[in-house]
TORKOL-4160 file (C-alpha; in steps of 0.2 Angstrom, whole numbers, padded with zeros to 4 digits, m for minus):
320
<pt num="1" X="0441" Y="0454" Z="0640"/>
<pt num="2" X="0430" Y="0439" Z="0641"/>
<pt num="3" X="0439" Y="0423" Z="0644"/>
<pt num="4" X="0429" Y="0413" Z="0631"/>
<pt num="5" X="0435" Y="0423" Z="0617"/>
<pt num="6" X="0417" Y="0431" Z="0614"/>
<pt num="7" X="0419" Y="0449" Z="0607"/>
<pt num="8" X="0406" Y="0458" Z="0617"/>
<pt num="9" X="0404" Y="0477" Z="0612"/>
<pt num="10" X="0418" Y="0475" Z="0598"/>
<pt num="11" X="0417" Y="0493" Z="0591"/>
<pt num="12" X="0421" Y="0501" Z="0608"/>
<pt num="13" X="0434" Y="0488" Z="0612"/>
<pt num="14" X="0443" Y="0493" Z="0596"/>
<pt num="15" X="0442" Y="0511" Z="0599"/>
<pt num="16" X="0449" Y="0509" Z="0616"/>
<pt num="17" X="0463" Y="0498" Z="0609"/>
<pt num="18" X="0467" Y="0508" Z="0594"/>
<pt num="19" X="0464" Y="0526" Z="0599"/>
<pt num="20" X="0474" Y="0532" Z="0583"/>
<pt num="21" X="0464" Y="0524" Z="0571"/>
<pt num="22" X="0453" Y="0537" Z="0563"/>
<pt num="23" X="0447" Y="0530" Z="0546"/>
<pt num="24" X="0450" Y="0515" Z="0536"/>
<pt num="25" X="0464" Y="0514" Z="0522"/>
<pt num="26" X="0460" Y="0512" Z="0504"/>
<pt num="27" X="0466" Y="0498" Z="0496"/>
<pt num="28" X="0477" Y="0501" Z="0480"/>
<pt num="29" X="0478" Y="0487" Z="0466"/>
<pt num="30" X="0490" Y="0485" Z="0452"/>
<pt num="31" X="0484" Y="0483" Z="0435"/>
<pt num="32" X="0485" Y="0464" Z="0434"/>
<pt num="33" X="0473" Y="0464" Z="0450"/>
<pt num="34" X="0488" Y="0462" Z="0463"/>
<pt num="35" X="0485" Y="0472" Z="0481"/>
<pt num="36" X="0499" Y="0482" Z="0485"/>
<pt num="37" X="0506" Y="0487" Z="0502"/>
<pt num="38" X="0522" Y="0496" Z="0506"/>
<pt num="39" X="0534" Y="0487" Z="0518"/>
<pt num="40" X="0549" Y="0495" Z="0527"/>
<pt num="41" X="0565" Y="0485" Z="0523"/>
<pt num="42" X="0569" Y="0481" Z="0542"/>
<pt num="43" X="0552" Y="0478" Z="0548"/>
<pt num="44" X="0542" Y="0471" Z="0534"/>
<pt num="45" X="0525" Y="0471" Z="0542"/>
<pt num="46" X="0510" Y="0483" Z="0543"/>
<pt num="47" X="0494" Y="0483" Z="0551"/>
<pt num="48" X="0479" Y="0493" Z="0542"/>
<pt num="49" X="0461" Y="0496" Z="0545"/>
<pt num="50" X="0448" Y="0491" Z="0532"/>
<pt num="51" X="0429" Y="0493" Z="0529"/>
<pt num="52" X="0418" Y="0484" Z="0518"/>
<pt num="53" X="0401" Y="0488" Z="0511"/>
<pt num="54" X="0390" Y="0479" Z="0499"/>
<pt num="55" X="0396" Y="0492" Z="0485"/>
<pt num="56" X="0414" Y="0487" Z="0489"/>
<pt num="57" X="0422" Y="0478" Z="0473"/>
<pt num="58" X="0416" Y="0459" Z="0467"/>
<pt num="59" X="0433" Y="0456" Z="0457"/>
<pt num="60" X="0445" Y="0445" Z="0468"/>
<pt num="61" X="0462" Y="0451" Z="0471"/>
<pt num="62" X="0478" Y="0443" Z="0477"/>
<pt num="63" X="0495" Y="0449" Z="0485"/>
<pt num="64" X="0513" Y="0444" Z="0487"/>
<pt num="65" X="0513" Y="0443" Z="0506"/>
<pt num="66" X="0504" Y="0434" Z="0520"/>
<pt num="67" X="0487" Y="0441" Z="0528"/>
<pt num="68" X="0480" Y="0438" Z="0546"/>
<pt num="69" X="0462" Y="0446" Z="0545"/>
<pt num="70" X="0452" Y="0449" Z="0562"/>
<pt num="71" X="0434" Y="0454" Z="0558"/>
<pt num="72" X="0425" Y="0467" Z="0569"/>
<pt num="73" X="0410" Y="0477" Z="0569"/>
<pt num="74" X="0397" Y="0468" Z="0557"/>
<pt num="75" X="0396" Y="0454" Z="0545"/>
<pt num="76" X="0397" Y="0447" Z="0528"/>
<pt num="77" X="0407" Y="0434" Z="0517"/>
<pt num="78" X="0424" Y="0430" Z="0513"/>
<pt num="79" X="0428" Y="0422" Z="0496"/>
<pt num="80" X="0445" Y="0413" Z="0495"/>
<pt num="81" X="0446" Y="0405" Z="0476"/>
<pt num="82" X="0432" Y="0392" Z="0476"/>
<pt num="83" X="0427" Y="0393" Z="0495"/>
<pt num="84" X="0415" Y="0405" Z="0504"/>
<pt num="85" X="0416" Y="0408" Z="0522"/>
<pt num="86" X="0403" Y="0418" Z="0533"/>
<pt num="87" X="0412" Y="0432" Z="0543"/>
<pt num="88" X="0407" Y="0438" Z="0560"/>
<pt num="89" X="0415" Y="0447" Z="0574"/>
<pt num="90" X="0431" Y="0439" Z="0581"/>
<pt num="91" X="0433" Y="0427" Z="0566"/>
<pt num="92" X="0451" Y="0426" Z="0560"/>
<pt num="93" X="0456" Y="0422" Z="0542"/>
<pt num="94" X="0472" Y="0418" Z="0535"/>
<pt num="95" X="0477" Y="0421" Z="0518"/>
<pt num="96" X="0493" Y="0415" Z="0510"/>
<pt num="97" X="0503" Y="0422" Z="0496"/>
<pt num="98" X="0494" Y="0423" Z="0479"/>
<pt num="99" X="0477" Y="0416" Z="0485"/>
<pt num="100" X="0463" Y="0426" Z="0476"/>
<pt num="101" X="0452" Y="0432" Z="0488"/>
<pt num="102" X="0439" Y="0446" Z="0492"/>
<pt num="103" X="0428" Y="0452" Z="0506"/>
<pt num="104" X="0409" Y="0456" Z="0504"/>
<pt num="105" X="0397" Y="0464" Z="0517"/>
<pt num="106" X="0379" Y="0458" Z="0519"/>
<pt num="107" X="0367" Y="0470" Z="0509"/>
<pt num="108" X="0360" Y="0475" Z="0526"/>
<pt num="109" X="0376" Y="0484" Z="0531"/>
<pt num="110" X="0395" Y="0484" Z="0532"/>
<pt num="111" X="0409" Y="0476" Z="0543"/>
<pt num="112" X="0427" Y="0481" Z="0547"/>
<pt num="113" X="0443" Y="0472" Z="0549"/>
<pt num="114" X="0461" Y="0474" Z="0556"/>
<pt num="115" X="0473" Y="0467" Z="0543"/>
<pt num="116" X="0490" Y="0462" Z="0548"/>
<pt num="117" X="0501" Y="0460" Z="0532"/>
<pt num="118" X="0519" Y="0453" Z="0532"/>
<pt num="119" X="0531" Y="0446" Z="0521"/>
<pt num="120" X="0535" Y="0427" Z="0525"/>
<pt num="121" X="0555" Y="0431" Z="0525"/>
<pt num="122" X="0552" Y="0440" Z="0541"/>
<pt num="123" X="0548" Y="0424" Z="0549"/>
<pt num="124" X="0558" Y="0411" Z="0539"/>
<pt num="125" X="0569" Y="0411" Z="0524"/>
<pt num="126" X="0575" Y="0396" Z="0515"/>
<pt num="127" X="0591" Y="0390" Z="0523"/>
<pt num="128" X="0585" Y="0397" Z="0541"/>
<pt num="129" X="0581" Y="0385" Z="0554"/>
<pt num="130" X="0568" Y="0374" Z="0550"/>
<pt num="131" X="0558" Y="0376" Z="0564"/>
<pt num="132" X="0554" Y="0393" Z="0559"/>
<pt num="133" X="0545" Y="0388" Z="0544"/>
<pt num="134" X="0532" Y="0379" Z="0555"/>
<pt num="135" X="0525" Y="0395" Z="0559"/>
<pt num="136" X="0521" Y="0398" Z="0541"/>
<pt num="137" X="0514" Y="0381" Z="0537"/>
<pt num="138" X="0496" Y="0385" Z="0538"/>
<pt num="139" X="0498" Y="0398" Z="0524"/>
<pt num="140" X="0506" Y="0385" Z="0512"/>
<pt num="141" X="0492" Y="0373" Z="0515"/>
<pt num="142" X="0480" Y="0368" Z="0500"/>
<pt num="143" X="0473" Y="0352" Z="0505"/>
<pt num="144" X="0454" Y="0349" Z="0504"/>
<pt num="145" X="0453" Y="0350" Z="0522"/>
<pt num="146" X="0460" Y="0366" Z="0524"/>
<pt num="147" X="0450" Y="0381" Z="0529"/>
<pt num="148" X="0455" Y="0399" Z="0530"/>
<pt num="149" X="0443" Y="0404" Z="0544"/>
<pt num="150" X="0447" Y="0402" Z="0562"/>
<pt num="151" X="0428" Y="0404" Z="0570"/>
<pt num="152" X="0428" Y="0417" Z="0586"/>
<pt num="153" X="0420" Y="0403" Z="0597"/>
<pt num="154" X="0434" Y="0390" Z="0594"/>
<pt num="155" X="0449" Y="0402" Z="0596"/>
<pt num="156" X="0457" Y="0415" Z="0609"/>
<pt num="157" X="0452" Y="0430" Z="0598"/>
<pt num="158" X="0455" Y="0441" Z="0612"/>
<pt num="159" X="0473" Y="0436" Z="0614"/>
<pt num="160" X="0475" Y="0440" Z="0596"/>
<pt num="161" X="0467" Y="0456" Z="0597"/>
<pt num="162" X="0480" Y="0460" Z="0611"/>
<pt num="163" X="0495" Y="0454" Z="0602"/>
<pt num="164" X="0488" Y="0465" Z="0586"/>
<pt num="165" X="0488" Y="0480" Z="0598"/>
<pt num="166" X="0506" Y="0478" Z="0604"/>
<pt num="167" X="0512" Y="0475" Z="0587"/>
<pt num="168" X="0503" Y="0491" Z="0581"/>
<pt num="169" X="0510" Y="0502" Z="0594"/>
<pt num="170" X="0527" Y="0495" Z="0592"/>
<pt num="171" X="0526" Y="0499" Z="0573"/>
<pt num="172" X="0520" Y="0516" Z="0576"/>
<pt num="173" X="0532" Y="0521" Z="0591"/>
<pt num="174" X="0548" Y="0513" Z="0584"/>
<pt num="175" X="0558" Y="0512" Z="0601"/>
<pt num="176" X="0573" Y="0504" Z="0601"/>
<pt num="177" X="0572" Y="0485" Z="0595"/>
<pt num="178" X="0555" Y="0488" Z="0590"/>
<pt num="179" X="0558" Y="0476" Z="0576"/>
<pt num="180" X="0563" Y="0461" Z="0588"/>
<pt num="181" X="0545" Y="0466" Z="0599"/>
<pt num="182" X="0536" Y="0465" Z="0582"/>
<pt num="183" X="0544" Y="0449" Z="0577"/>
<pt num="184" X="0540" Y="0442" Z="0594"/>
<pt num="185" X="0521" Y="0446" Z="0595"/>
<pt num="186" X="0519" Y="0440" Z="0576"/>
<pt num="187" X="0526" Y="0424" Z="0581"/>
<pt num="188" X="0515" Y="0422" Z="0596"/>
<pt num="189" X="0500" Y="0425" Z="0584"/>
<pt num="190" X="0507" Y="0412" Z="0572"/>
<pt num="191" X="0509" Y="0400" Z="0586"/>
<pt num="192" X="0492" Y="0400" Z="0591"/>
<pt num="193" X="0487" Y="0398" Z="0573"/>
<pt num="194" X="0498" Y="0383" Z="0570"/>
<pt num="195" X="0491" Y="0375" Z="0586"/>
<pt num="196" X="0474" Y="0378" Z="0580"/>
<pt num="197" X="0476" Y="0369" Z="0563"/>
<pt num="198" X="0488" Y="0356" Z="0571"/>
<pt num="199" X="0490" Y="0344" Z="0553"/>
<pt num="200" X="0495" Y="0350" Z="0537"/>
<pt num="201" X="0500" Y="0342" Z="0521"/>
<pt num="202" X="0508" Y="0354" Z="0510"/>
<pt num="203" X="0525" Y="0361" Z="0508"/>
<pt num="204" X="0536" Y="0374" Z="0499"/>
<pt num="205" X="0533" Y="0365" Z="0483"/>
<pt num="206" X="0515" Y="0370" Z="0484"/>
<pt num="207" X="0519" Y="0387" Z="0488"/>
<pt num="208" X="0530" Y="0390" Z="0475"/>
<pt num="209" X="0519" Y="0380" Z="0463"/>
<pt num="210" X="0505" Y="0393" Z="0467"/>
<pt num="211" X="0515" Y="0408" Z="0464"/>
<pt num="212" X="0520" Y="0402" Z="0448"/>
<pt num="213" X="0502" Y="0399" Z="0441"/>
<pt num="214" X="0498" Y="0417" Z="0445"/>
<pt num="215" X="0514" Y="0422" Z="0435"/>
<pt num="216" X="0507" Y="0412" Z="0419"/>
<pt num="217" X="0491" Y="0422" Z="0420"/>
<pt num="218" X="0499" Y="0440" Z="0422"/>
<pt num="219" X="0497" Y="0445" Z="0405"/>
<pt num="220" X="0479" Y="0439" Z="0404"/>
<pt num="221" X="0475" Y="0449" Z="0420"/>
<pt num="222" X="0482" Y="0465" Z="0414"/>
<pt num="223" X="0474" Y="0463" Z="0397"/>
<pt num="224" X="0457" Y="0459" Z="0405"/>
<pt num="225" X="0459" Y="0476" Z="0417"/>
<pt num="226" X="0462" Y="0485" Z="0402"/>
<pt num="227" X="0450" Y="0478" Z="0390"/>
<pt num="228" X="0435" Y="0470" Z="0400"/>
<pt num="229" X="0422" Y="0481" Z="0391"/>
<pt num="230" X="0426" Y="0474" Z="0375"/>
<pt num="231" X="0421" Y="0457" Z="0367"/>
<pt num="232" X="0433" Y="0444" Z="0376"/>
<pt num="233" X="0438" Y="0428" Z="0365"/>
<pt num="234" X="0443" Y="0413" Z="0375"/>
<pt num="235" X="0454" Y="0406" Z="0362"/>
<pt num="236" X="0464" Y="0424" Z="0363"/>
<pt num="237" X="0466" Y="0424" Z="0381"/>
<pt num="238" X="0472" Y="0406" Z="0379"/>
<pt num="239" X="0484" Y="0410" Z="0367"/>
<pt num="240" X="0490" Y="0425" Z="0378"/>
<pt num="241" X="0494" Y="0413" Z="0392"/>
<pt num="242" X="0503" Y="0400" Z="0379"/>
<pt num="243" X="0489" Y="0387" Z="0384"/>
<pt num="244" X="0476" Y="0376" Z="0373"/>
<pt num="245" X="0459" Y="0384" Z="0376"/>
<pt num="246" X="0453" Y="0368" Z="0386"/>
<pt num="247" X="0469" Y="0368" Z="0397"/>
<pt num="248" X="0466" Y="0387" Z="0399"/>
<pt num="249" X="0449" Y="0385" Z="0405"/>
<pt num="250" X="0452" Y="0373" Z="0419"/>
<pt num="251" X="0469" Y="0383" Z="0424"/>
<pt num="252" X="0460" Y="0401" Z="0426"/>
<pt num="253" X="0447" Y="0392" Z="0436"/>
<pt num="254" X="0459" Y="0383" Z="0447"/>
<pt num="255" X="0469" Y="0399" Z="0451"/>
<pt num="256" X="0455" Y="0411" Z="0452"/>
<pt num="257" X="0441" Y="0402" Z="0458"/>
<pt num="258" X="0431" Y="0409" Z="0443"/>
<pt num="259" X="0427" Y="0405" Z="0426"/>
<pt num="260" X="0434" Y="0418" Z="0413"/>
<pt num="261" X="0417" Y="0425" Z="0409"/>
<pt num="262" X="0412" Y="0426" Z="0429"/>
<pt num="263" X="0428" Y="0435" Z="0431"/>
<pt num="264" X="0425" Y="0447" Z="0416"/>
<pt num="265" X="0407" Y="0450" Z="0423"/>
<pt num="266" X="0415" Y="0455" Z="0440"/>
<pt num="267" X="0426" Y="0468" Z="0432"/>
<pt num="268" X="0411" Y="0475" Z="0422"/>
<pt num="269" X="0400" Y="0476" Z="0437"/>
<pt num="270" X="0414" Y="0484" Z="0448"/>
<pt num="271" X="0415" Y="0497" Z="0434"/>
<pt num="272" X="0396" Y="0499" Z="0433"/>
<pt num="273" X="0395" Y="0502" Z="0453"/>
<pt num="274" X="0406" Y="0516" Z="0450"/>
<pt num="275" X="0397" Y="0524" Z="0437"/>
<pt num="276" X="0380" Y="0521" Z="0446"/>
<pt num="277" X="0387" Y="0531" Z="0460"/>
<pt num="278" X="0393" Y="0546" Z="0450"/>
<pt num="279" X="0375" Y="0550" Z="0444"/>
<pt num="280" X="0378" Y="0557" Z="0428"/>
<pt num="281" X="0374" Y="0542" Z="0416"/>
<pt num="282" X="0358" Y="0531" Z="0415"/>
<pt num="283" X="0356" Y="0514" Z="0416"/>
<pt num="284" X="0356" Y="0510" Z="0398"/>
<pt num="285" X="0371" Y="0522" Z="0395"/>
<pt num="286" X="0381" Y="0513" Z="0409"/>
<pt num="287" X="0376" Y="0494" Z="0401"/>
<pt num="288" X="0384" Y="0499" Z="0386"/>
<pt num="289" X="0399" Y="0508" Z="0393"/>
<pt num="290" X="0403" Y="0492" Z="0403"/>
<pt num="291" X="0401" Y="0481" Z="0388"/>
<pt num="292" X="0383" Y="0474" Z="0389"/>
<pt num="293" X="0374" Y="0472" Z="0373"/>
<pt num="294" X="0358" Y="0477" Z="0381"/>
<pt num="295" X="0349" Y="0484" Z="0396"/>
<pt num="296" X="0340" Y="0467" Z="0402"/>
<pt num="297" X="0356" Y="0457" Z="0401"/>
<pt num="298" X="0365" Y="0470" Z="0411"/>
<pt num="299" X="0350" Y="0470" Z="0424"/>
<pt num="300" X="0352" Y="0452" Z="0425"/>
<pt num="301" X="0371" Y="0450" Z="0429"/>
<pt num="302" X="0371" Y="0465" Z="0439"/>
<pt num="303" X="0357" Y="0457" Z="0450"/>
<pt num="304" X="0365" Y="0440" Z="0450"/>
<pt num="305" X="0382" Y="0448" Z="0458"/>
<pt num="306" X="0375" Y="0461" Z="0469"/>
<pt num="307" X="0358" Y="0455" Z="0473"/>
<pt num="308" X="0350" Y="0471" Z="0467"/>
<pt num="309" X="0346" Y="0480" Z="0452"/>
<pt num="310" X="0356" Y="0495" Z="0446"/>
<pt num="311" X="0342" Y="0505" Z="0451"/>
<pt num="312" X="0340" Y="0499" Z="0468"/>
<pt num="313" X="0359" Y="0499" Z="0471"/>
<pt num="314" X="0360" Y="0517" Z="0466"/>
<pt num="315" X="0345" Y="0521" Z="0478"/>
<pt num="316" X="0353" Y="0511" Z="0493"/>
<pt num="317" X="0369" Y="0520" Z="0491"/>
<pt num="318" X="0365" Y="0538" Z="0487"/>
<pt num="319" X="0348" Y="0537" Z="0496"/>
<pt num="320" X="0356" Y="0533" Z="0513"/>
């Protein structure tokens, strides 16, 4: 591996390091848009492989655990609430509990990632040694200066990749005391991340508040998932969240990074992409099926979110 942290022939390297890797893992979401991962009780950590293409879902998701993403083989963008980051080979992203985010490949191709998920209690629980909390501090930071992206050129990405390999095989083989080995390798990664960020301003109060904010919108998310193709009344969503209309607009944007209208459009276009690939409906039928009142409006919103017309999208995916 190269000492400067550059990635070189990343795809070959990944195949050498993870020979058991056969295919990407499907992402599974709850009705409220939460991404679910099954953790074992004795070792609440998982490493999964994901592939993202331009036809991937547009609606942001969140989860109840922490995530470290290692990007390889291609490039795209990572959206975390109101921030957009370019994603390239060797970049690392950290995603905290309850942060709405999504990954998007460039229109010209796809990219892949190794994703490490873990429950914070595996490293620190309230009442434990306060020094252990420092490992998790970057995930709690929501200051204006904070960035979720650690660029490959500024970080020891190859070291992280090697630690991911060790965690992966310890978790696969489950030898005696593998939980201790996994935790040790994880804290090595976290220490590198903590030293990269150096200064943080947030604390457990902000973490708890963020989680509480999402809980306040759970009924809204569930309703939108089931009724996105219907006319969505802003005042009804505000009532569902027990908020005034003006406060709901600000609160929803703060939590998701989207306006209510844009969030609904994302849900509709995600469904439209599925119907386009099925191939048994024409464009006008799909427009009405996904809640748009006319074809031209559907085409305009589809192009705004995907950079392609519905026909171009169908041809690009099915035609290749």
